[in-house]
N, C-alpha and C positions, 0 to 999 in steps of 0.2 A: 439428394445426392451429396456425398461428402467429397470435397476436393482434396487433393494430395496435401496441400498446405495445412488444412484443418486436421488431418489425420496424423501429421508429423509430431513426434515427441523427441526431444534431444536424448541421446544416449551416450554413455561414457566411452564407447569404443570408436567414436568419431573425433576428429580434431576439435579441441575445445574452442568455443566461441567462433566457430566458422560462420560463414555468411548465413547459412540456414538457421543456425542457433540464434544468431543476432536478430534475424528477421522474426523468428518465433517469439523471442522475448519482447521485441518491439511491439508486435501485435498484441501479446498478452498484457503488456503495460497499458497500451492505448485502450484496450477493451475495459480494463479495470478503471481507468480514469473516466471513460464514458459512463460506466455504471455509477460511479460516485457522483458525477455531474447530474445525471438523470435523477438520482435519489435526492440530490440537493434541490433540484427544480420541483420535484414532488413535494418536498418538505415546505418550500416557500409557498407553493400553491395552497397546501393544507393550512399553513399558518395564516395566510391572507384570508382564507375563507372561514376561519374559526371566529366564532362570536365571543369576544373577550368580556362581554357584559353578562356574566352569569349572576342571576339574582341571589343564588345561594353562596354564602361565604366559603363553604367547604368545596363546592364545585369550582369556584374561582381559584382557590388555593391549589387544588389538584391540577387545574388547567395551567396555572403559572409554573408549577413544578414540572409538568410534562413539557412545557415550552422550554424551560431552562435546560432540561436533560437533552432535548432535541437540538438545541443550539450548541450545547457542549459537544455533542456527537458531530455536528456539522463542522465545528472548529477543528476537531481531530481529523476529520476527513479533508479539510482544507490543507492541513499540514501534510497529510498523506499525499495529496496531489503534488505538493512541491517535491516530495521525495520521489514520486513517480516521474516527474519532469527531470529531476536530477539523474535518475537511472537512465532515462531516454537520452539525456545528454552524454552520459558515459558510454552508451552504445555507439553514438556518433563519434565520440573521441577514441573509441577502441579500448577503453579501460573497464567496460562493464564485465562483471563476472570475476573480477580479480580483487582479492582482499586489499583494502586500503592500507592495512597495517603491514602485511607480509609480502604482498605482491603475488601470492600463490592463487591458483584458481579456486573459486568458491564452488563447492560441489553442486552439480546439476540438481540434485534432490533438494538442496537448500534453496537454490534459485527458483525452483519450481514452486516450493512452498511459500517463499518470501522473495518475490522478484526484485524488491528494492534493497535487498541485503547488500551491505558494503563490506562486511567482514566475514571471513570464513567462520565456521562453527567454533573452531578452537579459539580464534581471536575474540569472537563474541563472548565465549565463556570466560576468557581471561578478563575482558572488559567488565563483565558483570560481577566477577569475583572482586575486582578492584573497587568497583562501585559500592558493593556491599561492605567491604572493609572500611571505606571512607565514611559511609553512612552510619556505621556502628560506632565510629569515633566520637 
């Protein structure tokens, strides 16, 4: 049975960041964080159970490469968790869903796709263009 909260999806014709939308995004962010933490636990368990003493040099090198890739992915996810925590703090402060640059609402479609977004699509594109220009210098 699906309860009413699980079936709810924010829509543009309701007041922006009303109580229901804030609660929806809070649950979405919390679930995302839990998934990441669960994956991290699974990775730690797999790394702990792995036998690092491969007799074959190629197997050892392959294992080390896999381990390094996995640890880099975990580091990216650690950074993602801090962004999720920051988004949850913005929900509590009442600033979630508003562009940090312009103060305008970030579209619900963008927040649905990237709940940690801090910039509207237009501001993000400006930011990326500026970054590309400086990188090309």
